[in-house]
Legacy VTK file of the C-alpha trace (Angstrom):
# vtk DataFile Version 3.0
C-alpha trace
ASCII
DATASET POLYDATA
POINTS 489 float
-46.071 16.673 4.817
-43.085 16.594 7.138
-43.455 12.879 7.801
-43.639 12.053 4.093
-40.402 13.913 3.285
-37.332 11.994 2.188
-35.059 11.315 5.149
-31.385 10.353 4.897
-30.468 6.923 6.090
-29.162 6.592 9.613
-25.389 6.828 9.669
-25.032 8.672 6.356
-23.882 11.892 8.063
-21.083 10.080 9.884
-20.178 8.308 6.655
-19.740 11.586 4.756
-17.635 13.055 7.571
-15.381 9.983 7.650
-15.005 10.010 3.883
-14.051 13.681 3.895
-11.497 13.072 6.643
-10.032 10.265 4.531
-9.601 12.550 1.525
-12.530 11.061 -0.401
-15.074 13.448 -1.874
-18.650 12.257 -1.440
-20.738 13.073 -4.507
-24.537 12.751 -4.511
-26.397 12.559 -7.822
-29.968 13.611 -7.162
-32.782 13.142 -9.709
-34.631 16.134 -8.209
-34.146 19.819 -8.878
-32.077 22.107 -6.687
-34.849 23.183 -4.367
-35.884 19.646 -3.478
-32.348 18.263 -3.457
-31.069 20.989 -1.148
-33.343 19.901 1.713
-32.063 16.324 1.648
-28.456 17.403 1.082
-28.534 19.659 4.153
-29.749 16.746 6.273
-26.926 14.600 4.904
-24.334 17.217 5.817
-23.464 18.188 2.243
-22.481 21.801 1.653
-25.375 23.595 -0.077
-24.266 27.209 -0.174
-24.406 29.298 -3.303
-22.589 27.674 -6.227
-22.040 24.436 -4.310
-24.237 22.348 -6.600
-24.525 21.809 -10.321
-27.519 20.836 -12.408
-26.903 18.177 -15.021
-29.908 19.345 -17.036
-28.985 21.362 -20.088
-30.356 24.888 -19.532
-30.065 25.909 -23.151
-32.979 23.831 -24.399
-36.416 22.801 -23.113
-36.805 19.688 -21.041
-40.143 17.954 -21.718
-39.854 15.835 -18.605
-39.361 18.606 -16.042
-41.059 21.815 -15.106
-38.653 24.752 -14.975
-39.062 27.961 -13.084
-36.778 30.599 -11.680
-38.298 29.948 -8.288
-37.650 26.231 -8.135
-34.189 26.334 -9.677
-31.219 28.613 -9.144
-30.596 29.542 -12.770
-30.684 33.278 -12.030
-27.850 33.507 -9.483
-25.721 30.456 -10.200
-22.571 30.881 -12.266
-21.518 27.260 -12.516
-22.323 25.386 -15.736
-25.513 23.449 -16.434
-25.356 20.130 -18.239
-22.436 17.855 -19.034
-21.538 19.675 -22.261
-21.233 23.002 -20.414
-19.215 21.285 -17.685
-16.702 20.068 -20.279
-16.358 23.553 -21.753
-15.930 25.047 -18.279
-13.191 22.550 -17.391
-11.320 23.263 -20.608
-11.530 27.066 -20.509
-12.100 28.211 -16.891
-11.199 25.973 -13.905
-11.896 22.595 -12.309
-14.486 23.765 -9.771
-17.282 21.638 -11.339
-15.354 18.549 -10.220
-15.088 19.758 -6.620
-18.776 20.045 -5.699
-20.647 17.294 -3.880
-24.178 17.737 -5.219
-25.384 17.237 -8.771
-29.101 17.747 -9.328
-31.475 16.833 -12.161
-29.471 13.666 -12.725
-30.414 10.852 -15.066
-28.552 7.567 -15.631
-27.173 8.955 -18.888
-25.851 12.187 -17.379
-24.415 10.335 -14.371
-22.527 8.005 -16.694
-21.223 11.020 -18.600
-20.072 12.669 -15.372
-18.230 9.481 -14.363
-16.393 9.660 -17.683
-15.491 13.290 -17.016
-14.138 12.428 -13.573
-12.003 9.658 -15.040
-10.715 11.875 -17.836
-9.373 14.236 -15.171
-7.568 11.420 -13.337
-10.092 10.901 -10.571
-10.759 7.417 -9.190
-14.509 6.819 -9.048
-16.107 4.481 -6.527
-19.714 3.884 -7.501
-22.170 3.045 -4.720
-25.819 2.295 -5.335
-28.677 -0.086 -4.794
-28.794 -3.454 -6.492
-32.532 -3.178 -7.145
-32.386 -0.486 -9.835
-31.618 -1.846 -13.276
-30.449 1.608 -14.381
-27.438 1.286 -12.040
-25.902 -1.552 -14.111
-24.087 0.680 -16.671
-23.015 2.998 -13.844
-21.497 0.118 -11.883
-19.681 -0.961 -15.029
-18.418 2.544 -15.816
-16.947 3.304 -12.392
-13.432 2.179 -11.468
-14.814 0.298 -8.461
-18.405 -0.444 -7.558
-20.187 -1.494 -4.395
-23.842 -2.507 -4.371
-26.184 -2.497 -1.399
-28.756 -5.231 -1.502
-32.133 -4.495 0.017
-35.820 -5.134 -0.282
-38.286 -2.691 -1.828
-40.457 -1.033 0.802
-43.851 0.558 0.905
-44.451 4.276 1.278
-44.215 3.998 5.067
-41.014 1.928 5.066
-42.607 -1.495 5.546
-41.446 -4.423 3.484
-43.757 -5.527 0.700
-45.846 -8.627 1.402
-44.362 -11.913 0.297
-46.009 -15.053 -1.046
-46.468 -17.130 -4.155
-49.989 -15.852 -4.907
-49.359 -12.151 -4.346
-49.023 -9.756 -7.310
-45.380 -9.011 -6.440
-42.008 -10.437 -7.335
-41.046 -13.571 -5.488
-37.902 -13.797 -3.394
-36.223 -15.842 -6.127
-37.070 -13.171 -8.709
-35.600 -10.418 -6.531
-32.465 -12.420 -5.814
-31.901 -13.193 -9.495
-32.455 -9.539 -10.425
-29.950 -8.333 -7.843
-27.370 -10.901 -8.935
-27.635 -9.794 -12.551
-27.507 -6.106 -11.625
-24.334 -6.514 -9.557
-22.209 -8.656 -11.866
-19.742 -5.793 -12.361
-19.509 -4.871 -8.666
-16.446 -5.641 -6.578
-18.483 -6.045 -3.408
-22.118 -6.634 -2.606
-23.359 -5.776 0.868
-26.302 -8.006 1.713
-29.195 -7.499 4.111
-29.059 -3.730 3.744
-32.300 -3.111 5.618
-32.989 -0.281 8.106
-32.153 -2.482 11.093
-29.144 -4.332 9.686
-26.165 -3.222 7.596
-25.056 0.388 8.017
-23.558 2.645 5.317
-20.485 3.026 7.519
-19.426 -0.445 6.360
-17.981 1.434 3.377
-15.369 2.954 5.661
-14.236 -0.479 6.761
-14.002 -1.646 3.150
-11.958 1.417 2.214
-9.742 0.935 5.259
-9.158 -2.692 4.304
-8.422 -1.716 0.697
-5.897 0.913 1.749
-4.279 -1.505 4.180
-3.873 -4.215 1.545
-2.551 -1.733 -1.024
-0.067 -0.254 1.470
1.140 -3.662 2.632
1.457 -4.921 -0.936
3.505 -1.847 -1.845
5.828 -2.515 1.086
6.041 -6.170 0.039
7.148 -5.302 -3.495
9.577 -2.661 -2.209
11.157 -5.087 0.239
11.633 -7.801 -2.403
13.191 -5.320 -4.809
15.553 -3.868 -2.172
16.691 -7.304 -1.001
17.396 -8.413 -4.560
19.502 -5.296 -5.029
21.251 -6.025 -1.732
22.274 -9.528 -2.835
23.376 -8.141 -6.201
25.418 -5.485 -4.387
27.161 -8.200 -2.350
28.094 -10.083 -5.493
29.312 -6.905 -7.186
31.377 -5.743 -4.213
33.038 -9.149 -4.033
34.849 -8.258 -7.270
35.352 -4.561 -6.543
36.835 -4.526 -3.046
40.640 -4.914 -3.003
40.777 -8.251 -1.173
42.918 -11.084 -2.470
40.150 -13.655 -2.139
36.792 -13.073 -3.849
33.860 -13.483 -1.463
31.920 -16.442 -2.790
28.244 -17.351 -2.558
27.117 -20.662 -3.969
23.957 -20.934 -6.057
22.290 -22.851 -3.229
23.002 -19.989 -0.812
21.595 -17.393 -3.225
18.473 -19.478 -3.869
17.991 -19.949 -0.132
18.016 -16.185 0.402
15.966 -15.125 -2.636
13.541 -18.050 -2.883
12.920 -18.887 0.786
13.938 -16.124 3.193
12.876 -13.019 1.262
9.511 -14.383 -0.046
8.562 -15.736 3.390
9.212 -12.404 5.087
7.543 -10.405 2.329
4.360 -12.495 2.417
4.124 -12.048 6.181
4.083 -8.273 5.611
0.570 -8.573 4.181
-0.715 -9.189 7.705
0.681 -5.929 9.111
-1.980 -3.992 11.047
-2.972 -0.578 9.749
-0.996 2.397 10.967
-2.742 5.109 12.944
-2.926 7.602 10.062
-4.088 5.348 7.245
-7.585 6.887 7.118
-6.394 10.490 7.328
-4.237 10.523 4.208
-5.547 12.032 1.006
-4.886 9.604 -1.855
-3.163 10.882 -4.994
-4.941 11.064 -8.326
-4.757 8.345 -10.934
-2.272 10.266 -13.048
0.211 8.827 -15.501
3.653 8.216 -14.059
6.094 11.024 -14.814
9.585 9.560 -14.660
11.161 12.999 -14.537
9.474 13.706 -11.192
10.498 10.465 -9.500
12.894 11.030 -6.558
15.471 8.650 -8.003
18.445 10.284 -6.288
16.730 10.349 -2.890
15.603 6.715 -3.126
19.067 5.666 -4.307
20.582 7.520 -1.355
18.237 5.700 1.024
19.296 2.350 -0.427
22.985 3.152 -0.135
22.620 4.310 3.464
20.592 1.279 4.516
22.397 -1.474 2.598
25.895 -0.417 1.573
27.388 -0.308 5.116
26.061 -3.806 5.818
27.376 -5.052 2.473
30.839 -3.743 3.316
30.600 -5.237 6.790
29.757 -8.649 5.321
32.747 -8.379 2.983
34.866 -7.818 6.071
33.209 -10.800 7.817
34.114 -13.064 4.905
37.757 -11.989 4.840
37.992 -12.063 8.631
36.766 -15.643 9.064
38.704 -16.734 6.016
41.930 -15.460 7.605
41.062 -16.855 11.045
40.461 -20.299 9.569
43.797 -20.197 7.760
45.529 -18.999 10.931
44.033 -21.860 12.931
44.887 -24.580 10.400
48.393 -23.351 9.599
50.988 -26.161 9.640
53.859 -23.743 10.208
53.999 -21.352 13.148
50.983 -19.079 12.497
51.498 -15.488 11.553
50.725 -12.789 14.091
47.393 -11.570 12.586
44.632 -13.175 10.557
44.952 -10.646 7.732
48.521 -11.791 7.156
47.114 -15.221 6.331
44.261 -13.759 4.258
46.710 -11.699 2.203
49.873 -13.774 2.094
49.329 -17.363 3.209
51.691 -19.666 1.357
48.890 -22.041 0.259
46.858 -19.321 -1.459
48.788 -19.692 -4.677
49.034 -23.487 -4.732
46.997 -25.331 -7.371
45.069 -27.440 -6.879
44.180 -25.728 -3.653
44.825 -27.615 -0.414
41.985 -28.779 1.813
42.661 -26.036 4.384
41.974 -23.336 1.747
38.695 -24.925 0.673
37.687 -25.427 4.326
38.471 -21.767 5.042
36.305 -20.723 2.082
33.444 -22.868 3.374
33.650 -21.306 6.835
33.881 -17.788 5.430
30.908 -18.333 3.132
28.879 -19.911 5.924
29.471 -16.942 8.230
28.750 -14.415 5.476
25.570 -16.318 4.577
24.556 -16.198 8.235
25.198 -12.443 8.325
23.171 -11.872 5.151
20.272 -13.869 6.545
20.336 -11.916 9.811
20.453 -8.619 7.911
17.491 -9.597 5.704
15.483 -10.581 8.783
16.407 -7.523 10.856
15.887 -4.964 8.100
12.445 -6.392 7.337
11.244 -4.752 10.566
11.914 -1.380 8.957
9.966 -2.247 5.803
6.683 -3.130 7.515
5.820 0.588 7.491
7.361 2.988 5.045
8.260 5.948 7.243
6.843 5.250 10.704
9.329 4.454 13.429
9.280 0.973 14.927
8.818 2.668 18.293
5.551 4.226 17.066
4.244 1.387 14.899
5.701 -1.681 16.589
6.474 -4.569 14.228
5.679 -6.961 17.075
1.976 -6.358 16.385
2.397 -8.453 13.244
2.333 -11.910 14.825
2.773 -13.901 11.572
5.840 -11.824 10.703
7.293 -12.396 14.172
6.800 -16.174 13.899
8.357 -16.230 10.425
11.382 -14.275 11.699
11.982 -16.744 14.533
11.618 -19.780 12.261
13.858 -18.331 9.566
16.513 -17.340 12.111
16.673 -20.901 13.435
16.733 -22.301 9.908
19.452 -19.821 8.951
21.620 -21.095 11.799
21.119 -24.657 10.573
21.843 -23.758 6.925
25.027 -21.890 7.889
26.259 -24.770 10.049
25.528 -27.201 7.220
27.500 -24.993 4.833
30.459 -24.812 7.216
30.269 -28.467 8.225
30.452 -29.967 11.704
33.858 -31.312 10.687
35.648 -29.395 7.973
37.444 -31.036 5.094
40.650 -30.035 6.868
39.626 -32.161 9.882
38.901 -29.249 12.258
35.620 -29.464 14.149
33.110 -26.660 14.088
33.126 -26.148 17.875
36.918 -25.893 17.872
36.756 -23.145 15.269
34.085 -21.241 17.232
36.259 -21.228 20.334
39.255 -20.045 18.345
37.451 -16.886 17.143
38.137 -14.004 19.607
35.214 -12.713 21.626
35.263 -9.208 20.150
34.389 -10.606 16.710
31.239 -12.144 18.157
30.541 -8.880 19.952
30.750 -6.983 16.650
28.338 -9.455 15.051
25.943 -8.974 17.974
26.026 -5.167 17.889
25.746 -4.884 14.107
21.945 -5.664 13.890
21.227 -2.782 16.291
23.281 -0.457 14.097
21.197 -1.617 11.117
18.001 -0.703 12.974
19.475 2.665 13.977
20.402 3.537 10.384
16.926 2.495 9.239
15.360 4.775 11.821
17.438 7.758 10.693
16.541 7.187 7.047
12.861 6.731 7.846
12.838 9.894 9.951
14.064 11.919 6.993
11.608 10.209 4.657
8.767 10.765 7.128
9.161 14.537 6.943
8.868 14.474 3.156
5.921 12.067 3.241
4.035 14.259 5.720
4.718 17.316 3.558
3.467 15.466 0.471
0.195 14.425 2.096
-0.331 17.936 3.454
-0.017 19.210 -0.108
-2.586 16.662 -1.299
-4.912 17.660 1.530
-4.576 21.318 0.628
-5.530 20.513 -2.955
-8.498 18.485 -1.733
-9.836 21.224 0.557
-9.192 24.182 -1.768
-11.720 25.219 -4.384
-10.311 28.185 -6.204
-11.864 29.526 -9.359
-13.802 32.350 -10.962
-17.089 31.273 -9.401
-15.824 29.238 -6.475
-17.434 29.921 -3.055
-14.026 29.782 -1.349
LINES 1 490
489 0 1 2 3 4 5 6 7 8 9 10 11 12 13 14 15 16 17 18 19 20 21 22 23 24 25 26 27 28 29 30 31 32 33 34 35 36 37 38 39 40 41 42 43 44 45 46 47 48 49 50 51 52 53 54 55 56 57 58 59 60 61 62 63 64 65 66 67 68 69 70 71 72 73 74 75 76 77 78 79 80 81 82 83 84 85 86 87 88 89 90 91 92 93 94 95 96 97 98 99 100 101 102 103 104 105 106 107 108 109 110 111 112 113 114 115 116 117 118 119 120 121 122 123 124 125 126 127 128 129 130 131 132 133 134 135 136 137 138 139 140 141 142 143 144 145 146 147 148 149 150 151 152 153 154 155 156 157 158 159 160 161 162 163 164 165 166 167 168 169 170 171 172 173 174 175 176 177 178 179 180 181 182 183 184 185 186 187 188 189 190 191 192 193 194 195 196 197 198 199 200 201 202 203 204 205 206 207 208 209 210 211 212 213 214 215 216 217 218 219 220 221 222 223 224 225 226 227 228 229 230 231 232 233 234 235 236 237 238 239 240 241 242 243 244 245 246 247 248 249 250 251 252 253 254 255 256 257 258 259 260 261 262 263 264 265 266 267 268 269 270 271 272 273 274 275 276 277 278 279 280 281 282 283 284 285 286 287 288 289 290 291 292 293 294 295 296 297 298 299 300 301 302 303 304 305 306 307 308 309 310 311 312 313 314 315 316 317 318 319 320 321 322 323 324 325 326 327 328 329 330 331 332 333 334 335 336 337 338 339 340 341 342 343 344 345 346 347 348 349 350 351 352 353 354 355 356 357 358 359 360 361 362 363 364 365 366 367 368 369 370 371 372 373 374 375 376 377 378 379 380 381 382 383 384 385 386 387 388 389 390 391 392 393 394 395 396 397 398 399 400 401 402 403 404 405 406 407 408 409 410 411 412 413 414 415 416 417 418 419 420 421 422 423 424 425 426 427 428 429 430 431 432 433 434 435 436 437 438 439 440 441 442 443 444 445 446 447 448 449 450 451 452 453 454 455 456 457 458 459 460 461 462 463 464 465 466 467 468 469 470 471 472 473 474 475 476 477 478 479 480 481 482 483 484 485 486 487 488
């Protein structure tokens, strides 16, 4: 009798523990009654205390397919509803405890499909997992938000595989393969060779980890693209708002280089970021409709201003600085004492058509500002690989594709900026001559500025990290708490 009892598959206990730690509630739909289901559930590690399971059989009417008795069921002491109709009434009038249990007994394909609908109506994301052999799983796979099928071979009573051959009264291998293909058409993944000595149920954890990693990286990718587009737009807007006599210019080619080459290349490399250390300990939020009134618009806007506005102002200063230095160097008359005197009051500024030295100064200023924007976009991408984790905890250097893209783009950015400035300006001054004319402390400021960008990013992420940790603690508390009239805790 003991040997013929149903035993849980090896690794299922660890799977349930890992799912619970990841904020995913494991739900087992058993076709047996409570007494028989409880034995298997206890071996699987599912909580089976009083009022920790719900029967999907309607207790108000007779069931011709099952034998009912007060001894075999728990109708006398249980206070949770029986049947999907009673579950709906309980959810509408009492509490949501029926959605927080992990064991549903007396299940049929119809009642399981109804329960999936109930979960989805209350903003739960349902991952359906089942065997590909059972035809009754097809509508369940289709109903769930995501589905994963385990392929296997039907076994005998003692766990041996059925005999194979063309003359045996069993399905051929081709028949079984065709049946499993048809049954799993609506599944996202199909795990093959799910036999006792091969694939383990814990492969689900790896699939969930990979899914979370791709979703997290894709979110960071979209966020980075959006922030960089706003940064370029902020530069263009500030060019007309700051009280400088000369408007900071960016040609269409420069803008396309930044938004079509630099930003997309860096954002795509973010998809290869390794998972952070806490990715499988966060409780995911429910699939609720977006409430715009609850979005932290002011906080996110403050983060953007802190991370991007200082650099935008700095680049405005870079443009005016190199514009004035170029005019000071190419001045035909005795040069004025400071570069800003040339940037504000050079005699050729108001001559039309503009002399070659003015156009050459604009080219040099735009080239240096373009170089600064490219460096900022590359440097700040290190802070967007992970939303709130410090680069000293989750090192961006682990992302090798991103690191290679940064090096290549930095070298290309140097070449693009030099091409924009010109090896020999239209005023006849060589590029090397202009570089030597610029004082050393300007180059020092340009060298220190990327580290200040990283420092500001770290301060912003530290503040955001506290709020993110608090948010996930709140979600975890909701996941672990089962409060209600008939809740066991």
